[in-house]
PyMOL Python script that loads the backbone (N, CA, C, O; Angstrom):
from pymol import cmd

cmd.read_pdbstr("""\
ATOM      1  N   GLU A   1      32.656  -2.273  -4.189  1.00  0.00           N
ATOM      2  CA  GLU A   1      31.821  -1.108  -4.412  1.00  0.00           C
ATOM      3  C   GLU A   1      30.345  -1.453  -4.201  1.00  0.00           C
ATOM      4  O   GLU A   1      29.612  -0.685  -3.578  1.00  0.00           O
ATOM      5  N   GLY A   2      29.908  -2.604  -4.717  1.00  0.00           N
ATOM      6  CA  GLY A   2      28.521  -3.012  -4.550  1.00  0.00           C
ATOM      7  C   GLY A   2      28.144  -3.206  -3.101  1.00  0.00           C
ATOM      8  O   GLY A   2      27.031  -2.872  -2.695  1.00  0.00           O
ATOM      9  N   LYS A   3      29.051  -3.739  -2.324  1.00  0.00           N
ATOM     10  CA  LYS A   3      28.766  -3.960  -0.914  1.00  0.00           C
ATOM     11  C   LYS A   3      28.575  -2.629  -0.187  1.00  0.00           C
ATOM     12  O   LYS A   3      27.738  -2.515   0.709  1.00  0.00           O
ATOM     13  N   SER A   4      29.354  -1.635  -0.579  1.00  0.00           N
ATOM     14  CA  SER A   4      29.229  -0.316   0.011  1.00  0.00           C
ATOM     15  C   SER A   4      27.825   0.243  -0.214  1.00  0.00           C
ATOM     16  O   SER A   4      27.220   0.798   0.703  1.00  0.00           O
ATOM     17  N   THR A   5      27.317   0.097  -1.420  1.00  0.00           N
ATOM     18  CA  THR A   5      25.970   0.563  -1.741  1.00  0.00           C
ATOM     19  C   THR A   5      24.929  -0.170  -0.911  1.00  0.00           C
ATOM     20  O   THR A   5      23.954   0.428  -0.456  1.00  0.00           O
ATOM     21  N   ALA A   6      25.138  -1.469  -0.716  1.00  0.00           N
ATOM     22  CA  ALA A   6      24.200  -2.270   0.078  1.00  0.00           C
ATOM     23  C   ALA A   6      24.143  -1.780   1.518  1.00  0.00           C
ATOM     24  O   ALA A   6      23.126  -1.950   2.190  1.00  0.00           O
ATOM     25  N   GLN A   7      25.213  -1.179   1.994  1.00  0.00           N
ATOM     26  CA  GLN A   7      25.240  -0.683   3.366  1.00  0.00           C
ATOM     27  C   GLN A   7      24.750   0.763   3.466  1.00  0.00           C
ATOM     28  O   GLN A   7      24.127   1.140   4.458  1.00  0.00           O
ATOM     29  N   VAL A   8      25.030   1.568   2.444  1.00  0.00           N
ATOM     30  CA  VAL A   8      24.690   2.996   2.489  1.00  0.00           C
ATOM     31  C   VAL A   8      23.199   3.222   2.289  1.00  0.00           C
ATOM     32  O   VAL A   8      22.605   4.023   3.011  1.00  0.00           O
ATOM     33  N   ARG A   9      22.586   2.553   1.348  1.00  0.00           N
ATOM     34  CA  ARG A   9      21.178   2.790   1.033  1.00  0.00           C
ATOM     35  C   ARG A   9      20.251   2.548   2.229  1.00  0.00           C
ATOM     36  O   ARG A   9      19.387   3.384   2.495  1.00  0.00           O
ATOM     37  N   PRO A  10      20.398   1.430   2.964  1.00  0.00           N
ATOM     38  CA  PRO A  10      19.513   1.248   4.123  1.00  0.00           C
ATOM     39  C   PRO A  10      19.682   2.353   5.174  1.00  0.00           C
ATOM     40  O   PRO A  10      18.692   2.836   5.724  1.00  0.00           O
ATOM     41  N   ARG A  11      20.918   2.750   5.453  1.00  0.00           N
ATOM     42  CA  ARG A  11      21.168   3.809   6.442  1.00  0.00           C
ATOM     43  C   ARG A  11      20.562   5.132   5.971  1.00  0.00           C
ATOM     44  O   ARG A  11      19.971   5.865   6.764  1.00  0.00           O
ATOM     45  N   ALA A  12      20.711   5.431   4.689  1.00  0.00           N
ATOM     46  CA  ALA A  12      20.144   6.663   4.133  1.00  0.00           C
ATOM     47  C   ALA A  12      18.619   6.648   4.231  1.00  0.00           C
ATOM     48  O   ALA A  12      18.003   7.680   4.494  1.00  0.00           O
ATOM     49  N   THR A  13      18.015   5.491   4.022  1.00  0.00           N
ATOM     50  CA  THR A  13      16.554   5.353   4.125  1.00  0.00           C
ATOM     51  C   THR A  13      16.088   5.665   5.540  1.00  0.00           C
ATOM     52  O   THR A  13      15.125   6.406   5.736  1.00  0.00           O
ATOM     53  N   VAL A  14      16.776   5.095   6.524  1.00  0.00           N
ATOM     54  CA  VAL A  14      16.410   5.350   7.928  1.00  0.00           C
ATOM     55  C   VAL A  14      16.587   6.829   8.251  1.00  0.00           C
ATOM     56  O   VAL A  14      15.715   7.437   8.871  1.00  0.00           O
ATOM     57  N   ASN A  15      17.705   7.406   7.838  1.00  0.00           N
ATOM     58  CA  ASN A  15      17.957   8.826   8.127  1.00  0.00           C
ATOM     59  C   ASN A  15      16.912   9.732   7.486  1.00  0.00           C
ATOM     60  O   ASN A  15      16.466  10.701   8.101  1.00  0.00           O
ATOM     61  N   LEU A  16      16.523   9.421   6.255  1.00  0.00           N
ATOM     62  CA  LEU A  16      15.509  10.215   5.568  1.00  0.00           C
ATOM     63  C   LEU A  16      14.179  10.175   6.318  1.00  0.00           C
ATOM     64  O   LEU A  16      13.573  11.217   6.571  1.00  0.00           O
ATOM     65  N   TRP A  17      13.728   8.976   6.673  1.00  0.00           N
ATOM     66  CA  TRP A  17      12.444   8.857   7.359  1.00  0.00           C
ATOM     67  C   TRP A  17      12.485   9.437   8.760  1.00  0.00           C
ATOM     68  O   TRP A  17      11.488   9.985   9.230  1.00  0.00           O
ATOM     69  N   LYS A  18      13.623   9.327   9.437  1.00  0.00           N
ATOM     70  CA  LYS A  18      13.741   9.945  10.766  1.00  0.00           C
ATOM     71  C   LYS A  18      13.599  11.455  10.638  1.00  0.00           C
ATOM     72  O   LYS A  18      12.906  12.085  11.437  1.00  0.00           O
ATOM     73  N   ALA A  19      14.252  12.039   9.636  1.00  0.00           N
ATOM     74  CA  ALA A  19      14.146  13.490   9.418  1.00  0.00           C
ATOM     75  C   ALA A  19      12.705  13.890   9.100  1.00  0.00           C
ATOM     76  O   ALA A  19      12.216  14.903   9.601  1.00  0.00           O
ATOM     77  N   ARG A  20      12.037  13.108   8.281  1.00  0.00           N
ATOM     78  CA  ARG A  20      10.630  13.411   7.956  1.00  0.00           C
ATOM     79  C   ARG A  20       9.759  13.350   9.201  1.00  0.00           C
ATOM     80  O   ARG A  20       8.919  14.224   9.417  1.00  0.00           O
ATOM     81  N   LEU A  21       9.956  12.321  10.023  1.00  0.00           N
ATOM     82  CA  LEU A  21       9.160  12.190  11.245  1.00  0.00           C
ATOM     83  C   LEU A  21       9.430  13.344  12.203  1.00  0.00           C
ATOM     84  O   LEU A  21       8.509  13.838  12.854  1.00  0.00           O
ATOM     85  N   GLN A  22      10.681  13.777  12.294  1.00  0.00           N
ATOM     86  CA  GLN A  22      11.013  14.927  13.137  1.00  0.00           C
ATOM     87  C   GLN A  22      10.333  16.190  12.608  1.00  0.00           C
ATOM     88  O   GLN A  22       9.827  17.000  13.385  1.00  0.00           O
ATOM     89  N   PHE A  23      10.323  16.353  11.300  1.00  0.00           N
ATOM     90  CA  PHE A  23       9.661  17.498  10.687  1.00  0.00           C
ATOM     91  C   PHE A  23       8.165  17.490  11.016  1.00  0.00           C
ATOM     92  O   PHE A  23       7.600  18.515  11.397  1.00  0.00           O
ATOM     93  N   PHE A  24       7.537  16.331  10.864  1.00  0.00           N
ATOM     94  CA  PHE A  24       6.109  16.225  11.166  1.00  0.00           C
ATOM     95  C   PHE A  24       5.859  16.568  12.633  1.00  0.00           C
ATOM     96  O   PHE A  24       4.918  17.296  12.949  1.00  0.00           O
ATOM     97  N   GLN A  25       6.694  16.049  13.524  1.00  0.00           N
ATOM     98  CA  GLN A  25       6.500  16.279  14.950  1.00  0.00           C
ATOM     99  C   GLN A  25       6.643  17.764  15.291  1.00  0.00           C
ATOM    100  O   GLN A  25       5.926  18.285  16.146  1.00  0.00           O
ATOM    101  N   LYS A  26       7.558  18.427  14.626  1.00  0.00           N
ATOM    102  CA  LYS A  26       7.815  19.832  14.935  1.00  0.00           C
ATOM    103  C   LYS A  26       6.760  20.765  14.346  1.00  0.00           C
ATOM    104  O   LYS A  26       6.417  21.775  14.960  1.00  0.00           O
ATOM    105  N   HIS A  27       6.240  20.433  13.153  1.00  0.00           N
ATOM    106  CA  HIS A  27       5.419  21.396  12.424  1.00  0.00           C
ATOM    107  C   HIS A  27       3.947  21.014  12.237  1.00  0.00           C
ATOM    108  O   HIS A  27       3.175  21.827  11.728  1.00  0.00           O
ATOM    109  N   TYR A  28       3.542  19.822  12.626  1.00  0.00           N
ATOM    110  CA  TYR A  28       2.168  19.386  12.381  1.00  0.00           C
ATOM    111  C   TYR A  28       1.473  18.967  13.665  1.00  0.00           C
ATOM    112  O   TYR A  28       2.115  18.660  14.670  1.00  0.00           O
ATOM    113  N   SER A  29       0.161  18.962  13.609  1.00  0.00           N
ATOM    114  CA  SER A  29      -0.660  18.650  14.785  1.00  0.00           C
ATOM    115  C   SER A  29      -0.524  17.183  15.183  1.00  0.00           C
ATOM    116  O   SER A  29      -0.140  16.349  14.363  1.00  0.00           O
ATOM    117  N   PRO A  30      -0.836  16.868  16.430  1.00  0.00           N
ATOM    118  CA  PRO A  30      -0.799  15.467  16.872  1.00  0.00           C
ATOM    119  C   PRO A  30      -1.710  14.562  16.034  1.00  0.00           C
ATOM    120  O   PRO A  30      -1.360  13.414  15.760  1.00  0.00           O
ATOM    121  N   GLY A  31      -2.865  15.069  15.630  1.00  0.00           N
ATOM    122  CA  GLY A  31      -3.780  14.270  14.809  1.00  0.00           C
ATOM    123  C   GLY A  31      -3.166  13.911  13.465  1.00  0.00           C
ATOM    124  O   GLY A  31      -3.277  12.774  13.006  1.00  0.00           O
ATOM    125  N   PHE A  32      -2.520  14.884  12.839  1.00  0.00           N
ATOM    126  CA  PHE A  32      -1.833  14.626  11.574  1.00  0.00           C
ATOM    127  C   PHE A  32      -0.740  13.589  11.775  1.00  0.00           C
ATOM    128  O   PHE A  32      -0.575  12.689  10.952  1.00  0.00           O
ATOM    129  N   GLN A  33       0.000  13.710  12.859  1.00  0.00           N
ATOM    130  CA  GLN A  33       1.100  12.790  13.123  1.00  0.00           C
ATOM    131  C   GLN A  33       0.613  11.353  13.283  1.00  0.00           C
ATOM    132  O   GLN A  33       1.233  10.421  12.770  1.00  0.00           O
ATOM    133  N   VAL A  34      -0.491  11.178  13.990  1.00  0.00           N
ATOM    134  CA  VAL A  34      -1.046   9.826  14.173  1.00  0.00           C
ATOM    135  C   VAL A  34      -1.399   9.224  12.814  1.00  0.00           C
ATOM    136  O   VAL A  34      -1.059   8.074  12.534  1.00  0.00           O
ATOM    137  N   LEU A  35      -2.076   9.997  11.979  1.00  0.00           N
ATOM    138  CA  LEU A  35      -2.469   9.513  10.656  1.00  0.00           C
ATOM    139  C   LEU A  35      -1.246   9.251   9.776  1.00  0.00           C
ATOM    140  O   LEU A  35      -1.156   8.209   9.127  1.00  0.00           O
ATOM    141  N   ALA A  36      -0.313  10.194   9.756  1.00  0.00           N
ATOM    142  CA  ALA A  36       0.881  10.046   8.923  1.00  0.00           C
ATOM    143  C   ALA A  36       1.677   8.812   9.340  1.00  0.00           C
ATOM    144  O   ALA A  36       2.131   8.053   8.484  1.00  0.00           O
ATOM    145  N   ARG A  37       1.845   8.608  10.612  1.00  0.00           N
ATOM    146  CA  ARG A  37       2.624   7.462  11.099  1.00  0.00           C
ATOM    147  C   ARG A  37       1.937   6.146  10.737  1.00  0.00           C
ATOM    148  O   ARG A  37       2.605   5.178  10.376  1.00  0.00           O
ATOM    149  N   ALA A  38       0.614   6.106  10.832  1.00  0.00           N
ATOM    150  CA  ALA A  38      -0.114   4.891  10.450  1.00  0.00           C
ATOM    151  C   ALA A  38       0.049   4.607   8.957  1.00  0.00           C
ATOM    152  O   ALA A  38       0.252   3.461   8.555  1.00  0.00           O
ATOM    153  N   LEU A  39      -0.041   5.650   8.143  1.00  0.00           N
ATOM    154  CA  LEU A  39       0.137   5.481   6.694  1.00  0.00           C
ATOM    155  C   LEU A  39       1.564   5.059   6.344  1.00  0.00           C
ATOM    156  O   LEU A  39       1.770   4.231   5.457  1.00  0.00           O
ATOM    157  N   ILE A  40       2.534   5.623   7.034  1.00  0.00           N
ATOM    158  CA  ILE A  40       3.929   5.251   6.803  1.00  0.00           C
ATOM    159  C   ILE A  40       4.140   3.780   7.151  1.00  0.00           C
ATOM    160  O   ILE A  40       4.777   3.051   6.391  1.00  0.00           O
ATOM    161  N   ARG A  41       3.613   3.340   8.289  1.00  0.00           N
ATOM    162  CA  ARG A  41       3.745   1.923   8.679  1.00  0.00           C
ATOM    163  C   ARG A  41       3.106   1.011   7.642  1.00  0.00           C
ATOM    164  O   ARG A  41       3.688  -0.007   7.268  1.00  0.00           O
ATOM    165  N   ALA A  42       1.919   1.366   7.177  1.00  0.00           N
ATOM    166  CA  ALA A  42       1.233   0.542   6.177  1.00  0.00           C
ATOM    167  C   ALA A  42       2.051   0.472   4.887  1.00  0.00           C
ATOM    168  O   ALA A  42       2.224  -0.601   4.309  1.00  0.00           O
ATOM    169  N   GLY A  43       2.549   1.622   4.446  1.00  0.00           N
ATOM    170  CA  GLY A  43       3.344   1.652   3.225  1.00  0.00           C
ATOM    171  C   GLY A  43       4.635   0.863   3.352  1.00  0.00           C
ATOM    172  O   GLY A  43       5.032   0.166   2.418  1.00  0.00           O
ATOM    173  N   LEU A  44       5.287   0.968   4.491  1.00  0.00           N
ATOM    174  CA  LEU A  44       6.546   0.242   4.674  1.00  0.00           C
ATOM    175  C   LEU A  44       6.311  -1.260   4.804  1.00  0.00           C
ATOM    176  O   LEU A  44       7.140  -2.056   4.363  1.00  0.00           O
ATOM    177  N   ASN A  45       5.204  -1.651   5.397  1.00  0.00           N
ATOM    178  CA  ASN A  45       4.891  -3.082   5.452  1.00  0.00           C
ATOM    179  C   ASN A  45       4.688  -3.642   4.043  1.00  0.00           C
ATOM    180  O   ASN A  45       5.115  -4.758   3.747  1.00  0.00           O
ATOM    181  N   ARG A  46       4.047  -2.875   3.191  1.00  0.00           N
ATOM    182  CA  ARG A  46       3.907  -3.299   1.784  1.00  0.00           C
ATOM    183  C   ARG A  46       5.265  -3.351   1.093  1.00  0.00           C
ATOM    184  O   ARG A  46       5.543  -4.254   0.304  1.00  0.00           O
ATOM    185  N   ARG A  47       6.102  -2.368   1.402  1.00  0.00           N
ATOM    186  CA  ARG A  47       7.431  -2.335   0.796  1.00  0.00           C
ATOM    187  C   ARG A  47       8.289  -3.519   1.273  1.00  0.00           C
ATOM    188  O   ARG A  47       9.086  -4.056   0.504  1.00  0.00           O
ATOM    189  N   ILE A  48       8.128  -3.918   2.518  1.00  0.00           N
ATOM    190  CA  ILE A  48       8.837  -5.098   3.037  1.00  0.00           C
ATOM    191  C   ILE A  48       8.439  -6.327   2.222  1.00  0.00           C
ATOM    192  O   ILE A  48       9.293  -7.115   1.814  1.00  0.00           O
ATOM    193  N   GLN A  49       7.144  -6.483   1.992  1.00  0.00           N
ATOM    194  CA  GLN A  49       6.668  -7.632   1.211  1.00  0.00           C
ATOM    195  C   GLN A  49       7.215  -7.598  -0.207  1.00  0.00           C
ATOM    196  O   GLN A  49       7.650  -8.624  -0.731  1.00  0.00           O
ATOM    197  N   ALA A  50       7.196  -6.429  -0.829  1.00  0.00           N
ATOM    198  CA  ALA A  50       7.693  -6.303  -2.204  1.00  0.00           C
ATOM    199  C   ALA A  50       9.198  -6.562  -2.268  1.00  0.00           C
ATOM    200  O   ALA A  50       9.678  -7.215  -3.195  1.00  0.00           O
ATOM    201  N   THR A  51       9.930  -6.059  -1.297  1.00  0.00           N
ATOM    202  CA  THR A  51      11.385  -6.247  -1.271  1.00  0.00           C
ATOM    203  C   THR A  51      11.732  -7.719  -1.089  1.00  0.00           C
ATOM    204  O   THR A  51      12.675  -8.218  -1.703  1.00  0.00           O
ATOM    205  N   ALA A  52      10.981  -8.403  -0.257  1.00  0.00           N
ATOM    206  CA  ALA A  52      11.239  -9.833  -0.031  1.00  0.00           C
ATOM    207  C   ALA A  52      11.076 -10.636  -1.313  1.00  0.00           C
ATOM    208  O   ALA A  52      11.724 -11.669  -1.483  1.00  0.00           O
ATOM    209  N   ARG A  53      10.217 -10.171  -2.215  1.00  0.00           N
ATOM    210  CA  ARG A  53       9.968 -10.879  -3.485  1.00  0.00           C
ATOM    211  C   ARG A  53      10.853 -10.394  -4.631  1.00  0.00           C
ATOM    212  O   ARG A  53      10.833 -10.975  -5.716  1.00  0.00           O
ATOM    213  N   ASP A  54      11.624  -9.341  -4.398  1.00  0.00           N
ATOM    214  CA  ASP A  54      12.402  -8.703  -5.472  1.00  0.00           C
ATOM    215  C   ASP A  54      13.665  -9.502  -5.783  1.00  0.00           C
ATOM    216  O   ASP A  54      14.630  -9.470  -5.021  1.00  0.00           O
ATOM    217  N   SER A  55      13.653 -10.209  -6.891  1.00  0.00           N
ATOM    218  CA  SER A  55      14.800 -11.044  -7.265  1.00  0.00           C
ATOM    219  C   SER A  55      15.914 -10.241  -7.936  1.00  0.00           C
ATOM    220  O   SER A  55      16.977 -10.791  -8.224  1.00  0.00           O
ATOM    221  N   SER A  56      15.690  -8.967  -8.186  1.00  0.00           N
ATOM    222  CA  SER A  56      16.735  -8.156  -8.821  1.00  0.00           C
ATOM    223  C   SER A  56      17.804  -7.721  -7.821  1.00  0.00           C
ATOM    224  O   SER A  56      18.874  -7.256  -8.214  1.00  0.00           O
ATOM    225  N   GLN A  57      17.515  -7.873  -6.534  1.00  0.00           N
ATOM    226  CA  GLN A  57      18.476  -7.526  -5.493  1.00  0.00           C
ATOM    227  C   GLN A  57      19.081  -8.790  -4.906  1.00  0.00           C
ATOM    228  O   GLN A  57      18.456  -9.850  -4.927  1.00  0.00           O
ATOM    229  N   SER A  58      20.294  -8.681  -4.384  1.00  0.00           N
ATOM    230  CA  SER A  58      20.912  -9.822  -3.711  1.00  0.00           C
ATOM    231  C   SER A  58      20.199 -10.070  -2.384  1.00  0.00           C
ATOM    232  O   SER A  58      19.493  -9.203  -1.870  1.00  0.00           O
ATOM    233  N   GLU A  59      20.395 -11.244  -1.854  1.00  0.00           N
ATOM    234  CA  GLU A  59      19.806 -11.588  -0.554  1.00  0.00           C
ATOM    235  C   GLU A  59      20.281 -10.598   0.518  1.00  0.00           C
ATOM    236  O   GLU A  59      19.499 -10.166   1.364  1.00  0.00           O
ATOM    237  N   GLU A  60      21.548 -10.253   0.470  1.00  0.00           N
ATOM    238  CA  GLU A  60      22.114  -9.310   1.443  1.00  0.00           C
ATOM    239  C   GLU A  60      21.436  -7.946   1.341  1.00  0.00           C
ATOM    240  O   GLU A  60      21.092  -7.346   2.359  1.00  0.00           O
ATOM    241  N   GLU A  61      21.244  -7.455   0.116  1.00  0.00           N
ATOM    242  CA  GLU A  61      20.592  -6.158  -0.077  1.00  0.00           C
ATOM    243  C   GLU A  61      19.141  -6.196   0.403  1.00  0.00           C
ATOM    244  O   GLU A  61      18.672  -5.269   1.063  1.00  0.00           O
ATOM    245  N   ARG A  62      18.442  -7.273   0.066  1.00  0.00           N
ATOM    246  CA  ARG A  62      17.040  -7.396   0.511  1.00  0.00           C
ATOM    247  C   ARG A  62      16.949  -7.392   2.033  1.00  0.00           C
ATOM    248  O   ARG A  62      16.127  -6.679   2.608  1.00  0.00           O
ATOM    249  N   LYS A  63      17.780  -8.178   2.674  1.00  0.00           N
ATOM    250  CA  LYS A  63      17.741  -8.244   4.142  1.00  0.00           C
ATOM    251  C   LYS A  63      18.063  -6.888   4.761  1.00  0.00           C
ATOM    252  O   LYS A  63      17.423  -6.479   5.730  1.00  0.00           O
ATOM    253  N   ALA A  64      19.046  -6.193   4.209  1.00  0.00           N
ATOM    254  CA  ALA A  64      19.430  -4.887   4.743  1.00  0.00           C
ATOM    255  C   ALA A  64      18.298  -3.868   4.598  1.00  0.00           C
ATOM    256  O   ALA A  64      18.028  -3.101   5.522  1.00  0.00           O
ATOM    257  N   MET A  65      17.642  -3.862   3.443  1.00  0.00           N
ATOM    258  CA  MET A  65      16.539  -2.916   3.241  1.00  0.00           C
ATOM    259  C   MET A  65      15.340  -3.257   4.125  1.00  0.00           C
ATOM    260  O   MET A  65      14.704  -2.364   4.686  1.00  0.00           O
ATOM    261  N   ILE A  66      15.039  -4.528   4.247  1.00  0.00           N
ATOM    262  CA  ILE A  66      13.923  -4.936   5.112  1.00  0.00           C
ATOM    263  C   ILE A  66      14.199  -4.522   6.554  1.00  0.00           C
ATOM    264  O   ILE A  66      13.300  -4.043   7.245  1.00  0.00           O
ATOM    265  N   GLU A  67      15.424  -4.701   7.006  1.00  0.00           N
ATOM    266  CA  GLU A  67      15.782  -4.288   8.363  1.00  0.00           C
ATOM    267  C   GLU A  67      15.662  -2.769   8.508  1.00  0.00           C
ATOM    268  O   GLU A  67      15.211  -2.285   9.546  1.00  0.00           O
ATOM    269  N   ALA A  68      16.058  -2.018   7.490  1.00  0.00           N
ATOM    270  CA  ALA A  68      15.924  -0.560   7.527  1.00  0.00           C
ATOM    271  C   ALA A  68      14.450  -0.159   7.618  1.00  0.00           C
ATOM    272  O   ALA A  68      14.095   0.718   8.404  1.00  0.00           O
ATOM    273  N   TYR A  69      13.597  -0.794   6.822  1.00  0.00           N
ATOM    274  CA  TYR A  69      12.164  -0.485   6.885  1.00  0.00           C
ATOM    275  C   TYR A  69      11.597  -0.801   8.267  1.00  0.00           C
ATOM    276  O   TYR A  69      10.771  -0.050   8.787  1.00  0.00           O
ATOM    277  N   ARG A  70      12.032  -1.901   8.857  1.00  0.00           N
ATOM    278  CA  ARG A  70      11.564  -2.248  10.209  1.00  0.00           C
ATOM    279  C   ARG A  70      12.033  -1.233  11.241  1.00  0.00           C
ATOM    280  O   ARG A  70      11.312  -0.923  12.190  1.00  0.00           O
ATOM    281  N   GLU A  71      13.233  -0.719  11.053  1.00  0.00           N
ATOM    282  CA  GLU A  71      13.741   0.308  11.959  1.00  0.00           C
ATOM    283  C   GLU A  71      12.897   1.581  11.856  1.00  0.00           C
ATOM    284  O   GLU A  71      12.603   2.215  12.869  1.00  0.00           O
ATOM    285  N   VAL A  72      12.511   1.951  10.640  1.00  0.00           N
ATOM    286  CA  VAL A  72      11.661   3.133  10.463  1.00  0.00           C
ATOM    287  C   VAL A  72      10.299   2.898  11.109  1.00  0.00           C
ATOM    288  O   VAL A  72       9.748   3.804  11.734  1.00  0.00           O
ATOM    289  N   ILE A  73       9.756   1.702  10.965  1.00  0.00           N
ATOM    290  CA  ILE A  73       8.477   1.390  11.610  1.00  0.00           C
ATOM    291  C   ILE A  73       8.596   1.575  13.116  1.00  0.00           C
ATOM    292  O   ILE A  73       7.677   2.097  13.747  1.00  0.00           O
ATOM    293  N   LYS A  74       9.711   1.156  13.702  1.00  0.00           N
ATOM    294  CA  LYS A  74       9.930   1.377  15.138  1.00  0.00           C
ATOM    295  C   LYS A  74       9.963   2.868  15.460  1.00  0.00           C
ATOM    296  O   LYS A  74       9.421   3.304  16.475  1.00  0.00           O
ATOM    297  N   LEU A  75      10.603   3.647  14.586  1.00  0.00           N
ATOM    298  CA  LEU A  75      10.652   5.093  14.808  1.00  0.00           C
ATOM    299  C   LEU A  75       9.259   5.712  14.800  1.00  0.00           C
ATOM    300  O   LEU A  75       9.006   6.672  15.528  1.00  0.00           O
ATOM    301  N   THR A  76       8.353   5.172  13.982  1.00  0.00           N
ATOM    302  CA  THR A  76       7.000   5.740  13.929  1.00  0.00           C
ATOM    303  C   THR A  76       6.244   5.528  15.226  1.00  0.00           C
ATOM    304  O   THR A  76       5.224   6.176  15.460  1.00  0.00           O
ATOM    305  N   ARG A  77       6.727   4.634  16.069  1.00  0.00           N
ATOM    306  CA  ARG A  77       6.069   4.374  17.357  1.00  0.00           C
ATOM    307  C   ARG A  77       6.653   5.233  18.479  1.00  0.00           C
ATOM    308  O   ARG A  77       6.132   5.222  19.595  1.00  0.00           O
ATOM    309  N   GLN A  78       7.719   5.971  18.202  1.00  0.00           N
ATOM    310  CA  GLN A  78       8.312   6.856  19.198  1.00  0.00           C
ATOM    311  C   GLN A  78       7.647   8.223  19.118  1.00  0.00           C
ATOM    312  O   GLN A  78       7.245   8.670  18.044  1.00  0.00           O
ATOM    313  N   THR A  79       7.538   8.869  20.254  1.00  0.00           N
ATOM    314  CA  THR A  79       6.885  10.180  20.273  1.00  0.00           C
ATOM    315  C   THR A  79       7.860  11.304  20.584  1.00  0.00           C
ATOM    316  O   THR A  79       7.460  12.468  20.604  1.00  0.00           O
ATOM    317  N   ASP A  80       9.114  10.992  20.824  1.00  0.00           N
ATOM    318  CA  ASP A  80      10.066  12.030  21.270  1.00  0.00           C
ATOM    319  C   ASP A  80      11.246  12.162  20.303  1.00  0.00           C
ATOM    320  O   ASP A  80      12.401  12.161  20.728  1.00  0.00           O
ATOM    321  N   LEU A  81      10.959  12.273  19.021  1.00  0.00           N
ATOM    322  CA  LEU A  81      12.026  12.343  18.021  1.00  0.00           C
ATOM    323  C   LEU A  81      12.683  13.713  17.958  1.00  0.00           C
ATOM    324  O   LEU A  81      13.827  13.826  17.520  1.00  0.00           O
ATOM    325  N   VAL A  82      11.986  14.747  18.383  1.00  0.00           N
ATOM    326  CA  VAL A  82      12.545  16.099  18.348  1.00  0.00           C
ATOM    327  C   VAL A  82      12.970  16.462  19.777  1.00  0.00           C
ATOM    328  O   VAL A  82      12.164  16.454  20.708  1.00  0.00           O
ATOM    329  N   ALA A  83      14.246  16.776  19.914  1.00  0.00           N
ATOM    330  CA  ALA A  83      14.756  17.173  21.240  1.00  0.00           C
ATOM    331  C   ALA A  83      14.118  18.491  21.653  1.00  0.00           C
ATOM    332  O   ALA A  83      13.913  19.385  20.832  1.00  0.00           O
ATOM    333  N   LYS A  84      13.813  18.593  22.922  1.00  0.00           N
ATOM    334  CA  LYS A  84      13.231  19.831  23.432  1.00  0.00           C
ATOM    335  C   LYS A  84      14.277  20.943  23.361  1.00  0.00           C
ATOM    336  O   LYS A  84      15.432  20.770  23.751  1.00  0.00           O
ATOM    337  N   GLU A  85      13.832  22.082  22.852  1.00  0.00           N
ATOM    338  CA  GLU A  85      14.748  23.219  22.758  1.00  0.00           C
ATOM    339  C   GLU A  85      14.960  23.804  24.148  1.00  0.00           C
ATOM    340  O   GLU A  85      14.014  23.976  24.916  1.00  0.00           O
ATOM    341  N   GLN A  86      16.215  24.104  24.458  1.00  0.00           N
ATOM    342  CA  GLN A  86      16.532  24.676  25.771  1.00  0.00           C
ATOM    343  C   GLN A  86      16.339  26.175  25.744  1.00  0.00           C
ATOM    344  O   GLN A  86      16.713  26.844  24.781  1.00  0.00           O
ATOM    345  N   ALA A  87      15.756  26.695  26.799  1.00  0.00           N
ATOM    346  CA  ALA A  87      15.470  28.146  26.873  1.00  0.00           C
ATOM    347  C   ALA A  87      16.681  28.921  27.322  1.00  0.00           C
ATOM    348  O   ALA A  87      16.623  30.145  27.439  1.00  0.00           O
TER     349      ALA A  87
END
""", "prot")
cmd.dss("prot")
cmd.show_as("cartoon", "prot")
cmd.util.cbc("prot")
cmd.orient("prot")
């Protein structure tokens, strides 16, 4: 059961942030998106550092979460997260 949680939480984190980034891309200005993405990257880099030091999690859980945060950081560098609507 614990291993399942270690796998689900990182995937859920990536899915949540991808949805947020898609929302920002669809509903907010390019200037807002640039600022939001920079702030998200900064926050996730801090979270990576904190997770690496967190002894309450297993090594496997820490590595999985750090990889998820890195995946979200990669998503913040993409500009085409929302598929173009077909007419």
